C-alpha positions in Angstrom: -15.5 -0.5 -0.9 -14.3 -3.4 0.7 -10.7 -4.1 0.2 -8.8 -7.3 0.7 -4.9 -7.1 0.9 -2.7 -10.5 0.8 0.7 -11.8 0.0 2.3 -11.2 2.7 4.6 -13.7 4.7 8.0 -14.0 6.4 11.3 -13.5 4.0 15.1 -13.3 5.0 16.6 -9.7 4.9 17.2 -8.9 1.3 14.6 -10.9 0.1 11.0 -9.8 -1.9 7.5 -9.9 -2.0 4.4 -8.4 -3.6 1.5 -7.3 -2.0 -1.9 -7.3 -3.5 -5.1 -5.5 -2.7 -8.5 -6.0 -4.7 -11.3 -3.6 -4.2 -15.0 -5.4 -4.5 -16.1 -2.6 -6.7 -14.7 -0.5 -9.6 -12.4 2.2 -8.2 -13.4 5.4 -9.9 -10.8 7.6 -11.5 -10.3 10.2 -9.1 -9.6 7.7 -6.3 -6.3 7.0 -4.6 -5.0 4.0 -3.4 -2.4 3.5 -0.5 -0.5 1.3 1.4 0.2 1.9 5.0 2.2 -0.2 7.5 2.0 -0.4 11.6 4.9 -2.2 13.2 4.4 -3.5 16.8 4.1 -0.7 19.4 4.6 1.8 16.4 1.9 4.5 14.9 0.5 3.7 11.2 3.0 4.7 8.9 2.5 5.8 5.1 4.4 3.5 2.8 3.0 4.6 -0.6 -0.2 6.0 -2.8 -1.1 5.7 -6.3 -3.6 8.1 -8.5 -5.9 5.7 -10.3 -6.1 7.4 -13.8 -2.8 8.7 -14.1 -0.7 6.2 -12.2 1.2 8.9 -10.3 3.2 7.8 -7.6 4.6 8.7 -4.1 6.6 6.9 -1.4 8.2 7.5 1.9 11.8 8.0 2.1 12.4 4.9 3.9 11.2 2.6 0.7 12.2 4.6 -2.2 14.2 2.7 -4.9 13.0 -0.4 -3.0 9.1 -0.8 -3.6 6.9 -0.3 -5.9 3.5 0.4 -6.3 1.3 -0.3 -9.4 -2.4 -1.1 -10.0 -4.4 -2.9 -12.7 -7.5 -1.1 -13.5 -9.4 -3.9 -14.9 -8.7 -5.9 -12.0 -9.7 -3.4 -9.5 -6.5 -4.3 -7.9 -3.3 -2.3 -6.3 -0.1 -4.0 -5.8 3.2 -3.4 -4.0 6.6 -4.7 -5.1 8.8 -4.7 -1.9 12.8 -5.6 -2.8 15.8 -5.6 -0.4 13.7 -5.8 2.5 14.8 -4.9 5.7 14.1 -6.2 9.1 12.8 -2.7 9.7 10.0 -3.5 7.2 8.2 -5.8 9.7 4.7 -5.0 10.1 1.5 -5.1 9.2 0.6 -3.6 5.8 -2.9 -1.9 5.0 -4.4 -0.8 1.6 -6.4 1.9 1.4 -8.5 3.8 -1.0 -9.1 7.6 -1.2 -12.0 9.0 -2.6 -10.4 12.7 -3.3 -13.8 13.9 -4.1 -11.8 17.5 -4.5 -9.0 16.0 -6.9 -6.2 17.1 -4.7 -2.7 15.5 -4.8 -1.4 12.3 -3.4 -1.8 12.2 0.3 0.2 10.2 3.2 -2.3 11.2 6.5 -4.3 8.5 6.7 -7.3 10.6 7.8 -7.7 11.5 4.5 -8.3 7.6 3.4 -11.7 6.3 3.5 -11.8 2.9 3.1 -9.5 0.5 4.9 -8.7 -3.3 4.2 -7.7 -5.6 6.7 -4.0 -6.0 7.2 -1.3 -8.8 5.9 1.8 -9.6 7.9 5.2 -9.3 6.6 7.8 -10.4 8.7 11.3 -10.0 7.5 14.2 -11.9 9.3 17.8 -11.0 9.9 
């Protein structure tokens, strides 16, 4: 599966962006899709995940209430709506697919994701 993420950019503190990630082929119902981010000098961090069939979601605490992950099954695309952005949200954002063959709950470990897209830069200015 090839993933193409886009929608990043420069935004002011308190602003909004919507990231998109399109998959090159259909996403199977047991798959999960996730968003991660990596700030300069820091490790990659989980942001949010969604189950493809049920649409169940899971967020890291720092983005709860500000970010929303969603998907469009027909377009094989996952979105990340980011509101009330803060300078600490500045990072390269990556989308990823988890095949989830054993149908386990949503995961935040990057090691459990199988395919990754190229990142899209998000910069929040203060």
